Every structure is written in C-alpha cells, then in structure tokens.
N, C-alpha and C positions, 0 to 999 in steps of 0.2 A: 504493500500500500504506500509506504514511504517513497519507494523508487518511482512509483507511478506519479505521486504528487510532485516529486522533484523534477521529473521529466516533462511534466505538463507545460505546454507553452500556450501563449495567447497570441493569435495572429495579429492583434492590434498593437503588439509591442515588439519592436525590432531591437536586436542587440545594440546597445549603445544609446538607446532612446530613453533618456532620463525624464520621465513624464510626471507632471503633477497629478494628473488624473489616472493614476495607476489602476488597472483593472482589479476588482476585488479579489479575484482568484490568485493574484500574485503576491498579496501582502503576507508577511510572515505571521501565521495564525497564533502561535503561542505568545508572541510579543503583543499582538492585538488583544488577546484575552487578558494578559497582565495589565495592559493600559486601561482596559475597561474596569477591571477590579480596582485599580488604583484611583480611577476617577470616582468610583463609589466611595473609596476610602477617604478621598479628599472631602467629600460632603460629610462623611461621618466625623472626621476630625474637626470640621468647622462647627458642627453641632456640639461636639465635646468642648471645643473652645468657648462656645457661647454659654454652656450650662455648668461647666466645671471650672471653678476658680482656683484650683490647686496650682501652686507655683513650683518650678524646678529650675535651679540656677537663675532665678530672677525672672523667668518667663512662664507663661502658661504651659502646663504639661503637654498640651496637644499641639503646641506651635511647631515643634520639631517634626512629629509625624505628618503634619499638614504640609510643611515645606518639602519633605522627602517624597510625599505622595505626588505633589505637583511635578517635581523634578523627574520622578519616575515615569509619569504619564508622557511627558515630553520626550524623554530618552527612548522609551519603548516604541512610541509611535514613529519617531524618526528612523530608528533602525528597522522597524517593520517595513517601512517604505523603502529604505535603501536596499535591503536584502531582496525585496521583490523585483528589483531591476537586474539582478545578477544574471549574466548569460554564461559566465565561466565560474568554476569552483562553486557551483550552486549548493552542492551537498555540504561542503565545508561551511559555507555561510549559514545554511539552514541550522546545522548543529551548533554553530557559534551563537546564533540568535537564540536558540532554545536554552543554551547554558546561561546566556545573559538574562533571559526571563526567569530562570529558576533561581539564580544567585541573587538577583534583585528582589525577588519575592521573599527569599530567606531573610535578607537584611531588613526588609520592611516589617516582616512578622515580628522580629525581635525588637525593633524600634518601637512599634506600636504596643507590643505586650509590656515592655518595660515602662513606657509612658503611662499606660493604663494603671499600673500599680505605683506610680510616682517615683520611679528609679531611673537613673541615667544608664544608658546602654553603651555609649562610646567611652573607651578608655577605663571602664570600671572593672577593676580586678580586686575588689574588696572582699569577695567571698568565692567559694567554689562555684556557685551558680553563676554569678556575674562574670567570673573568669572564663567559664565554659562558653557562655553566651558571646563574650567579646572575641574569644578564639574562633568561634563559628563565624561571626561577622567578619573578622579579619580574613579568614580563609575564603569566604564568599566574595568579599571585595577584591581580593587578589585574583580569584578565579574569573570574576567578571572582567577585570582588566585584561587578563590573558585572552579571554574569549573575544573581547572587543578588538584586541590586537589581531587575532586570527581573522576576524571579519574585515578589518581594515586592510590586511594584506590581500585578502580575496578581492576586496573592492578595487584595490590598486591594479589588479590584473584584469579588470573588466573594462570594456571599451566605453567611450562616451562620445556621442555624436557632436555635441556642442562644446568647444574648447573651454568656454567660460564656465559652463556648468561643471565640466569635468574638473577644472582647476578648483572651483569652489568646494565641491564635495570632497576631493582628496585633501585639500589643505584644511578644511573644517574638521575632517576625521583625525588628521595628524595632530592638530593643535588640541583637539578634544582629548586624545590619548595622553598628551602631556599634562593637560589640566587634571585629568583623573589621577595621574601618577603623583601630582603635587600633594594629594591627600595623604600620602605616606609621610610627609614632613610633620604631620600632626601626631603620629603614632608613638613617637619616642618620648620617654619621661624627661621633663625639664629639670634644671638644677634644683629648684625648690622642692619638686616632688621627690627627688633622690635624697635630699638632705632631711626631709621630714615626710616620710611616706605615709599617705593617708588612704591608700587603696585606689588611687587614680594614677595611671601611667599614660601620659599624652594630654594634649590640650589644643584648643583652637587658637587661643590668644597667645601672644608673645609679649612678655613683660609684665603681665598681670594674670591673676587667676581667672578662669572661665566664670561667666555669670555676672560680669560687671555691666556698666551702661553700654547699650548697643543701638544700632539703627532699628526702627520699627520693622517687625516681621522678619527682615533679613537677619537681625541679631548681631551683625558685625560690630565688633568693638569700636566705640568712639573715643576710647582713651588709650588704646595700645594697638599693636599690630594684630592682624587676624588672618590666619592662613586659609580660612574658608573663602576669602575673596579671590585669590588667584585660582583656587580649585574651581569655584563657581564660574568665573569668567572663562577660564580655559575650557572647561567642559562644554559650555554652551557655544563655543565656536562651531560646533556641529550643526547648530541652527542659524547662527548669526551670519556666517560667510555665505552659505547657500542662499540665505535671504537677500544678501547684497546682490548676488547674481540675478535673482528673480526681479529685484527692483530695477536693475539695469536693463533687463529685458522689457519690463513695462515701460521704462523711459525711452527705449528704442522706438516705441510707437510714435513718439513726438519729436525725438531728437535724432536726426539722420546719422550723426557721428557714432551713436551707440549701436547702430545696425551693423557696424564692423565687429565681427566676432573677436578679432585680435585686440581691439580697443577694450571690449568688455572683459576679456581675459586679463589684459594688463591691469585694469582697474580692480578686478577681483584679487589678483596677486598682490597689488599694492595694499588693498584692504586687509588681506591675510597677513602680510608682513607687519602692518601697523598693529593688528590685533595681537600677534605674537609678541611684539615689542611691549605692548601694554601688559600682557600677562607677565612678562619678565619684570616690568617696572613694579607692578603691585606685589609680586613675589618678593622682590628686594625690599619694598616698603614694609611688608609684613615681617620679614625676618629682622629688620632693623627695629622692630617694636613700635612702628609709627602708625598712628591711626589714619584710616582712609580719608577722614575729613580734616586732617591737620597736616598736609604735606609740607615739608621743609623746602629750602631753596634748592637742594640737590634733586629732590623728586620733581619739583616744578621745572627745573632746567631740563632734566631728561624728558619729561613729558612734552615740553615745548619743542625739543629737538625731534621727538617722534612726530609731532604734528607738522613741523616744518619739512622734514624729509618726506613725509607722506604727501604733503601738498606739492612739493617739487616733482615727486614721482607721478602724481596724478596729472599735473600739467604736461609733463613729458609724454605720457601715454596719449593724452588727448591731442597734443601737437603733432605727434607722429602719425596718429590716425588722420588728422586733418590734412597733412602733407600727402599721404597716400590717396586721399579722396580727391585731391587737386591734380593728380597726375593725369594728363590727357589720355583718353582711351585711344588705342591704335585703330585707325579707321579700317573698314573692311577692304578698301581698295589697296592700302599699303600692306595689309596683313597677308593677302593672297599673293602667291608667286605669279609672275607673268606667264601667260600661256606660251608654250613653245611654238 
C-alpha cells in the first residue's frame, strides 16, 4: 500500500513545478493530521489560558503550549506541502516527514502534560520523572532535526522549474536547519546552575534566570539576552524566504522588471543573505547577554551594515536586470543567414 501511495502521480503536477495549489493527493498525510491536531490544541490552550490563572516562571501555564502548538501547525503544514512536490527521493522524504510528525507530537505531548500539572518541561532534571521526560524530549528534538536534514537533502536533489522559487525554498530550508540547531545552545547548564544546582540544566536567557520580564506572548527577555530569538527567527526562514519569492511574483504582474526570473532570483538570494546575517546578529546579541530591545552601538552598527549591503545588492540586481531589458533584440532579418 505504501509503495502504491508513493508511486502515485498526479498528471496536473510536473516534476519541478512548485505549485501553491498542490493537489490534495500529494500532501504528506501524517504531517497534515498532526497540523490538524495541533490546530485543535491551539484552541484548547487558548481556552486554558482564559480560564486558568496559574503562573509558571512568571507567565500563564498555557502560554508555552499555545506558542508551540502554533509553531507546530506552521512547521507541519509547510513540510507537508514541500514533500508533496518531490519527484526524486520521494520515499526518503515521505519517511522523513513521518518521523518529523511523530517526534513533534512526542514533544508537544510532554509540553502540554507538564503544563497541565504546573511543571516546567524544558531543562528540568529535578526528579527521575522530569529527567526521563527531558531525555525523551531531547532525543525527539535531535531526531526531528536529523529527519529535517534528510528531507532537506532530498529537497536539494529535486528539480525546480522557476529559479527564484527554487532558490527561495532551498535557502529557506538551509537557514531553517541552522535556526533549529541554535536551540542546542540552550541545553547546557550555565555557570550559576553549576555553582548552585537546583535541578535545572539549561536556560533560554543569558545573564539572568529564566522567568524575568519579557515581551508579551513571545516571552523574550527584555532585560538580558535570549537564545529563543535566533532559534525562532532562523526556523521561520522556511516560511519567510519563500514568501518573499511569492511577493515578487505578485509584483511581477505590475512591474515588468520583476518578470525577469534572474532578477527575482537575485532578489531572493539577497533577501536570504540578509536574513542569514540577521540570524547571526541576534545570535551574537543573545550570547552577549543583550536584550533584543536594548541594542548597543556594536549591534546597531552591524545591523546598519547589513541593511546597507542588502540595499546595494538589491540595487545591483535591479540595475543588471534593467540593462538586460534594454539590450536591443536581434531582428529576424539579421538573425537569419542569407540564402545561398
């Protein structure tokens, strides 16, 4: 049955045709099922947030499950769509997607279960139960990253008809893998935890204990560095950069210059480069213990340099495209060789 499902093709979808209106039969079913379950969980956690006033590390106990549920929906739907386009290595991609769905489900079950009883799930090694749960989560997260890497390698081997879309999807997946990997920076115990161990090994914040003042809903520290920021931004390159490619395609309906695929590809790569640089900048900022809302001169200078270089690259790509557009077309009379 599995072989039949994997070999099934849709005549409306050609290899390399990365379509927004993907035929329903092509979507990765296990990831879609997970996305639907997490969408329901999002509503459940919202209700819990409204009726349950218990606090954990300074925020409502249901805030964390709510955020993870939303992120999981976005992640699962994105990969369900991506895997549906595979023309090569489809079996490997299907299994990678299934592993992603299973490991993400395991992580969410533990997060929600611990939140329901008012206990922290991440970094908690204060008892045999919490240590076991955290070990399971760590294994699931690592397995999820490996499965995503396998899917990314398979994706790289698949064709893409439009060069801008292909560049957007590939760069988005690559940066997303980096962003996911940055989560491992949070898992080691810090100096304070080692000097006075209280059953917690690892932290989101740098320079202060977790649970201090933070941005609404996001929870990112407003008084110190926060490693969740580069993790979050990097992970969602998977959606942001392909969205840039889509916006450029929409703009091409009104702006003739954007109808040049090479121009759109150049702009996508410029955006991907800027995105990657921003991930590096916020990672440096977090590791320095600096709040995202209080950048110092160094952070502002690097941010300004990223913006300036991105602007120069954008202008260069557009100017190059404009020059190509002004090259006179070879007339039919001069293109043809004279008759003997």
